[in-house]
TIVO-2410 file (N, C-alpha, C; in nm, 3 decimals):
# residues 97
REC num residu      c1      c2      c3 atome chaine
REC   1      M  -2.683  -1.846   3.245     N      A
REC   1      M  -2.634  -1.816   3.161    CA      A
REC   1      M  -2.450  -1.785   3.245     C      A
REC   2      Q  -2.374  -1.843   3.169     N      A
REC   2      Q  -2.292  -1.827   3.170    CA      A
REC   2      Q  -2.189  -1.762   3.053     C      A
REC   3      K  -2.143  -1.624   3.123     N      A
REC   3      K  -2.086  -1.496   2.979    CA      A
REC   3      K  -1.984  -1.531   2.959     C      A
REC   4      R  -1.993  -1.519   2.799     N      A
REC   4      R  -1.863  -1.554   2.681    CA      A
REC   4      R  -1.785  -1.447   2.671     C      A
REC   5      T  -1.629  -1.558   2.679     N      A
REC   5      T  -1.489  -1.429   2.688    CA      A
REC   5      T  -1.504  -1.443   2.545     C      A
REC   6      V  -1.449  -1.346   2.532     N      A
REC   6      V  -1.378  -1.236   2.404    CA      A
REC   6      V  -1.268  -1.264   2.359     C      A
REC   7      Q  -1.179  -1.323   2.329     N      A
REC   7      Q  -1.049  -1.278   2.347    CA      A
REC   7      Q  -1.020  -1.238   2.241     C      A
REC   8      R  -0.898  -1.138   2.264     N      A
REC   8      R  -0.898  -0.980   2.158    CA      A
REC   8      R  -0.767  -1.037   2.068     C      A
REC   9      G  -0.727  -0.933   2.015     N      A
REC   9      G  -0.657  -0.989   1.830    CA      A
REC   9      G  -0.645  -1.130   1.775     C      A
REC  10      R  -0.616  -1.114   1.751     N      A
REC  10      R  -0.605  -1.199   1.595    CA      A
REC  10      R  -0.561  -1.262   1.632     C      A
REC  11      P  -0.635  -1.436   1.559     N      A
REC  11      P  -0.604  -1.576   1.594    CA      A
REC  11      P  -0.413  -1.555   1.567     C      A
REC  12      V  -0.339  -1.698   1.688     N      A
REC  12      V  -0.251  -1.733   1.662    CA      A
REC  12      V  -0.203  -1.783   1.511     C      A
REC  13      G  -0.062  -1.700   1.421     N      A
REC  13      G  -0.072  -1.738   1.322    CA      A
REC  13      G  -0.204  -1.663   1.212     C      A
REC  14      S  -0.262  -1.596   1.224     N      A
REC  14      S  -0.346  -1.526   1.091    CA      A
REC  14      S  -0.269  -1.368   1.115     C      A
REC  15      T  -0.294  -1.373   0.961     N      A
REC  15      T  -0.249  -1.243   0.920    CA      A
REC  15      T  -0.336  -1.184   0.817     C      A
REC  16      T  -0.350  -1.038   0.871     N      A
REC  16      T  -0.453  -0.937   0.744    CA      A
REC  16      T  -0.410  -0.911   0.579     C      A
REC  17      Y  -0.202  -1.005   0.657     N      A
REC  17      Y  -0.120  -0.922   0.451    CA      A
REC  17      Y  -0.263  -1.004   0.326     C      A
REC  18      E  -0.219  -0.941   0.223     N      A
REC  18      E  -0.322  -1.005   0.118    CA      A
REC  18      E  -0.236  -0.938  -0.031     C      A
REC  19      P  -0.200  -1.052  -0.037     N      A
REC  19      P  -0.068  -1.020  -0.185    CA      A
REC  19      P  -0.112  -0.970  -0.291     C      A
REC  20      E  -0.268  -1.042  -0.320     N      A
REC  20      E  -0.318  -0.959  -0.465    CA      A
REC  20      E  -0.305  -0.807  -0.417     C      A
REC  21      P  -0.380  -0.741  -0.295     N      A
REC  21      P  -0.424  -0.608  -0.309    CA      A
REC  21      P  -0.313  -0.491  -0.358     C      A
REC  22      A  -0.155  -0.533  -0.193     N      A
REC  22      A  -0.090  -0.492  -0.205    CA      A
REC  22      A   0.004  -0.525  -0.259     C      A
REC  23      L   0.014  -0.597  -0.386     N      A
REC  23      L   0.087  -0.580  -0.531    CA      A
REC  23      L   0.028  -0.496  -0.601     C      A
REC  24      A  -0.155  -0.515  -0.601     N      A
REC  24      A  -0.172  -0.389  -0.713    CA      A
REC  24      A  -0.138  -0.253  -0.638     C      A
REC  25      F  -0.143  -0.241  -0.466     N      A
REC  25      F  -0.173  -0.087  -0.425    CA      A
REC  25      F   0.027  -0.061  -0.454     C      A
REC  26      G   0.078  -0.168  -0.469     N      A
REC  26      G   0.243  -0.129  -0.533    CA      A
REC  26      G   0.250  -0.052  -0.691     C      A
REC  27      L   0.165  -0.144  -0.778     N      A
REC  27      L   0.165  -0.118  -0.896    CA      A
REC  27      L   0.116   0.062  -0.953     C      A
REC  28      A   0.032   0.120  -0.858     N      A
REC  28      A  -0.027   0.249  -0.907    CA      A
REC  28      A   0.066   0.295  -0.847     C      A
REC  29      V   0.087   0.300  -0.687     N      A
REC  29      V   0.205   0.385  -0.673    CA      A
REC  29      V   0.380   0.419  -0.756     C      A
REC  30      R   0.430   0.279  -0.794     N      A
REC  30      R   0.500   0.293  -0.894    CA      A
REC  30      R   0.433   0.397  -1.026     C      A
REC  31      A   0.373   0.342  -1.137     N      A
REC  31      A   0.327   0.394  -1.223    CA      A
REC  31      A   0.320   0.552  -1.185     C      A
REC  32      A   0.297   0.566  -1.028     N      A
REC  32      A   0.240   0.728  -1.090    CA      A
REC  32      A   0.359   0.789  -0.994     C      A
REC  33      R   0.523   0.677  -0.967     N      A
REC  33      R   0.606   0.751  -0.921    CA      A
REC  33      R   0.674   0.758  -1.095     C      A
REC  34      M   0.652   0.709  -1.181     N      A
REC  34      M   0.773   0.657  -1.294    CA      A
REC  34      M   0.667   0.796  -1.394     C      A
REC  35      E   0.593   0.807  -1.407     N      A
REC  35      E   0.478   0.911  -1.484    CA      A
REC  35      E   0.537   1.068  -1.409     C      A
REC  36      Q   0.568   1.042  -1.361     N      A
REC  36      Q   0.620   1.199  -1.281    CA      A
REC  36      Q   0.765   1.213  -1.274     C      A
REC  37      G   0.872   1.107  -1.308     N      A
REC  37      G   0.961   1.084  -1.374    CA      A
REC  37      G   1.054   1.141  -1.171     C      A
REC  38      M   1.013   1.086  -1.096     N      A
REC  38      M   1.076   1.073  -0.964    CA      A
REC  38      M   1.170   0.972  -0.938     C      A
REC  39      A   1.284   0.932  -0.855     N      A
REC  39      A   1.337   0.849  -0.775    CA      A
REC  39      A   1.256   0.816  -0.687     C      A
REC  40      Q   1.296   0.694  -0.602     N      A
REC  40      Q   1.199   0.606  -0.503    CA      A
REC  40      Q   1.270   0.649  -0.445     C      A
REC  41      E   1.422   0.706  -0.416     N      A
REC  41      E   1.433   0.812  -0.259    CA      A
REC  41      E   1.367   0.877  -0.316     C      A
REC  42      E   1.350   0.992  -0.340     N      A
REC  42      E   1.309   1.138  -0.364    CA      A
REC  42      E   1.125   1.120  -0.290     C      A
REC  43      L   1.036   1.003  -0.360     N      A
REC  43      L   0.885   0.954  -0.290    CA      A
REC  43      L   0.908   0.908  -0.168     C      A
REC  44      A   1.014   0.849  -0.131     N      A
REC  44      A   1.049   0.746   0.039    CA      A
REC  44      A   1.068   0.876   0.072     C      A
REC  45      S   1.164   0.977   0.102     N      A
REC  45      S   1.169   1.100   0.120    CA      A
REC  45      S   1.051   1.202   0.190     C      A
REC  46      L   1.035   1.241   0.100     N      A
REC  46      L   0.851   1.415   0.052    CA      A
REC  46      L   0.795   1.259   0.174     C      A
REC  47      A   0.759   1.112   0.171     N      A
REC  47      A   0.656   1.062   0.207    CA      A
REC  47      A   0.671   0.994   0.370     C      A
REC  48      E   0.763   1.033   0.354     N      A
REC  48      E   0.893   1.025   0.513    CA      A
REC  48      E   0.898   0.917   0.564     C      A
REC  49      I   0.932   0.769   0.522     N      A
REC  49      I   0.962   0.683   0.517    CA      A
REC  49      I   1.078   0.617   0.499     C      A
REC  50      E   1.131   0.505   0.526     N      A
REC  50      E   1.308   0.455   0.479    CA      A
REC  50      E   1.241   0.426   0.309     C      A
REC  51      R   1.370   0.412   0.243     N      A
REC  51      R   1.402   0.393   0.091    CA      A
REC  51      R   1.340   0.259   0.049     C      A
REC  52      S   1.391   0.154   0.171     N      A
REC  52      S   1.345   0.045   0.161    CA      A
REC  52      S   1.239  -0.054   0.211     C      A
REC  53      H   1.172   0.045   0.235     N      A
REC  53      H   1.015   0.067   0.285    CA      A
REC  53      H   0.921   0.061   0.160     C      A
REC  54      M   0.989   0.138   0.099     N      A
REC  54      M   0.903   0.265   0.011    CA      A
REC  54      M   0.901   0.121  -0.154     C      A
REC  55      G   0.956   0.070  -0.130     N      A
REC  55      G   0.998  -0.022  -0.234    CA      A
REC  55      G   0.946  -0.179  -0.138     C      A
REC  56      K   0.959  -0.198  -0.044     N      A
REC  56      K   0.878  -0.292  -0.037    CA      A
REC  56      K   0.764  -0.334  -0.071     C      A
REC  57      I   0.695  -0.152  -0.103     N      A
REC  57      I   0.506  -0.130  -0.052    CA      A
REC  57      I   0.534  -0.168  -0.220     C      A
REC  58      E   0.627  -0.025  -0.340     N      A
REC  58      E   0.624  -0.055  -0.437    CA      A
REC  58      E   0.632  -0.252  -0.503     C      A
REC  59      R   0.668  -0.349  -0.413     N      A
REC  59      R   0.701  -0.506  -0.481    CA      A
REC  59      R   0.539  -0.552  -0.421     C      A
REC  60      G   0.504  -0.477  -0.346     N      A
REC  60      G   0.395  -0.600  -0.299    CA      A
REC  60      G   0.375  -0.641  -0.163     C      A
REC  61      E   0.491  -0.580  -0.088     N      A
REC  61      E   0.557  -0.759  -0.041    CA      A
REC  61      E   0.549  -0.644   0.100     C      A
REC  62      H   0.454  -0.521   0.157     N      A
REC  62      H   0.448  -0.472   0.233    CA      A
REC  62      H   0.260  -0.424   0.216     C      A
REC  63      M   0.160  -0.439   0.322     N      A
REC  63      M   0.078  -0.344   0.280    CA      A
REC  63      M   0.079  -0.237   0.374     C      A
REC  64      P   0.079  -0.113   0.338     N      A
REC  64      P   0.065   0.078   0.427    CA      A
REC  64      P  -0.060   0.089   0.500     C      A
REC  65      T  -0.007   0.114   0.620     N      A
REC  65      T  -0.167   0.137   0.683    CA      A
REC  65      T  -0.245   0.322   0.551     C      A
REC  66      L  -0.377   0.296   0.590     N      A
REC  66      L  -0.394   0.397   0.605    CA      A
REC  66      L  -0.306   0.539   0.615     C      A
REC  67      A  -0.270   0.550   0.728     N      A
REC  67      A  -0.220   0.629   0.689    CA      A
REC  67      A  -0.073   0.737   0.636     C      A
REC  68      L  -0.031   0.656   0.624     N      A
REC  68      L   0.090   0.591   0.550    CA      A
REC  68      L   0.027   0.642   0.369     C      A
REC  69      I  -0.087   0.596   0.352     N      A
REC  69      I  -0.112   0.570   0.172    CA      A
REC  69      I  -0.189   0.723   0.214     C      A
REC  70      L  -0.179   0.799   0.251     N      A
REC  70      L  -0.269   0.890   0.251    CA      A
REC  70      L  -0.090   1.031   0.226     C      A
REC  71      R  -0.006   0.941   0.326     N      A
REC  71      R   0.163   0.998   0.308    CA      A
REC  71      R   0.180   1.034   0.173     C      A
REC  72      I   0.148   0.949   0.111     N      A
REC  72      I   0.214   0.825   0.011    CA      A
REC  72      I   0.124   0.880  -0.091     C      A
REC  73      A   0.010   0.942  -0.144     N      A
REC  73      A  -0.026   0.971  -0.258    CA      A
REC  73      A   0.015   1.195  -0.202     C      A
REC  74      G   0.045   1.271  -0.084     N      A
REC  74      G   0.037   1.403  -0.056    CA      A
REC  74      G   0.177   1.357  -0.115     C      A
REC  75      A   0.251   1.310  -0.112     N      A
REC  75      A   0.362   1.339  -0.182    CA      A
REC  75      A   0.419   1.248  -0.293     C      A
REC  76      L   0.345   1.199  -0.400     N      A
REC  76      L   0.265   1.181  -0.545    CA      A
REC  76      L   0.217   1.333  -0.598     C      A
REC  77      N   0.160   1.422  -0.533     N      A
REC  77      N  -0.004   1.489  -0.551    CA      A
REC  77      N  -0.076   1.476  -0.603     C      A
REC  78      R  -0.134   1.386  -0.561     N      A
REC  78      R  -0.230   1.315  -0.591    CA      A
REC  78      R  -0.305   1.236  -0.464     C      A
REC  79      S  -0.530   1.248  -0.506     N      A
REC  79      S  -0.538   1.220  -0.374    CA      A
REC  79      S  -0.547   1.047  -0.370     C      A
REC  80      A  -0.542   1.032  -0.234     N      A
REC  80      A  -0.548   0.857  -0.127    CA      A
REC  80      A  -0.682   0.800  -0.279     C      A
REC  81      A  -0.780   0.851  -0.336     N      A
REC  81      A  -0.916   0.846  -0.388    CA      A
REC  81      A  -0.836   0.753  -0.532     C      A
REC  82      D  -0.740   0.830  -0.578     N      A
REC  82      D  -0.655   0.846  -0.723    CA      A
REC  82      D  -0.629   0.691  -0.709     C      A
REC  83      L  -0.527   0.690  -0.569     N      A
REC  83      L  -0.397   0.565  -0.597    CA      A
REC  83      L  -0.498   0.451  -0.540     C      A
REC  84      I  -0.578   0.487  -0.482     N      A
REC  84      I  -0.708   0.351  -0.486    CA      A
REC  84      I  -0.818   0.313  -0.586     C      A
REC  85      A  -0.832   0.383  -0.689     N      A
REC  85      A  -0.868   0.393  -0.846    CA      A
REC  85      A  -0.824   0.275  -0.916     C      A
REC  86      V  -0.720   0.376  -0.881     N      A
REC  86      V  -0.593   0.292  -1.012    CA      A
REC  86      V  -0.558   0.166  -0.925     C      A
REC  87      T  -0.529   0.126  -0.829     N      A
REC  87      T  -0.535   0.023  -0.708    CA      A
REC  87      T  -0.636  -0.109  -0.745     C      A
REC  88      E  -0.801  -0.060  -0.766     N      A
REC  88      E  -0.878  -0.146  -0.806    CA      A
REC  88      E  -0.915  -0.195  -0.945     C      A
REC  89      D  -0.861  -0.026  -1.012     N      A
REC  89      D  -0.792  -0.123  -1.178    CA      A
REC  89      D  -0.696  -0.259  -1.188     C      A
REC  90      N  -0.608  -0.250  -1.153     N      A
REC  90      N  -0.517  -0.343  -1.112    CA      A
REC  90      N  -0.552  -0.438  -1.125     C      A
REC  91      L  -0.688  -0.454  -0.983     N      A
REC  91      L  -0.698  -0.553  -0.950    CA      A
REC  91      L  -0.828  -0.644  -1.016     C      A
REC  92      R  -0.886  -0.536  -1.073     N      A
REC  92      R  -1.003  -0.640  -1.148    CA      A
REC  92      R  -0.890  -0.678  -1.338     C      A
REC  93      S  -0.796  -0.574  -1.378     N      A
REC  93      S  -0.715  -0.623  -1.485    CA      A
REC  93      S  -0.635  -0.724  -1.451     C      A
REC  94      G  -0.603  -0.728  -1.349     N      A
REC  94      G  -0.475  -0.857  -1.315    CA      A
REC  94      G  -0.333  -0.800  -1.368     C      A
REC  95      P  -0.212  -0.894  -1.249     N      A
REC  95      P  -0.086  -0.854  -1.222    CA      A
REC  95      P  -0.036  -0.864  -1.399     C      A
REC  96      K   0.049  -0.672  -1.354     N      A
REC  96      K   0.150  -0.654  -1.477    CA      A
REC  96      K   0.290  -0.632  -1.465     C      A
REC  97      T   0.362  -0.687  -1.402     N      A
REC  97      T   0.462  -0.707  -1.329    CA      A
REC  97      T   0.555  -0.724  -1.468     C      A
***
């Protein structure tokens, strides 16, 4: 019996980006930021990322890593669980742009 080879990585052309969860998370971040009266630039600075990157996250154009979610939550003085819970609510209720 011949050993099967395992191809590492994603297949060509595939992506891990899913627009619905990315947008739902972005809306959760934006709502939390605005609730605190915080500018996007200030949040980005506290989370130690570029303002343009924060904008992409809030618009749902980028899916942040777990490490980045934790930094954003910390900058908002919230738990990552709270942001994820709001994200799940956003997914259930549909986008509110």
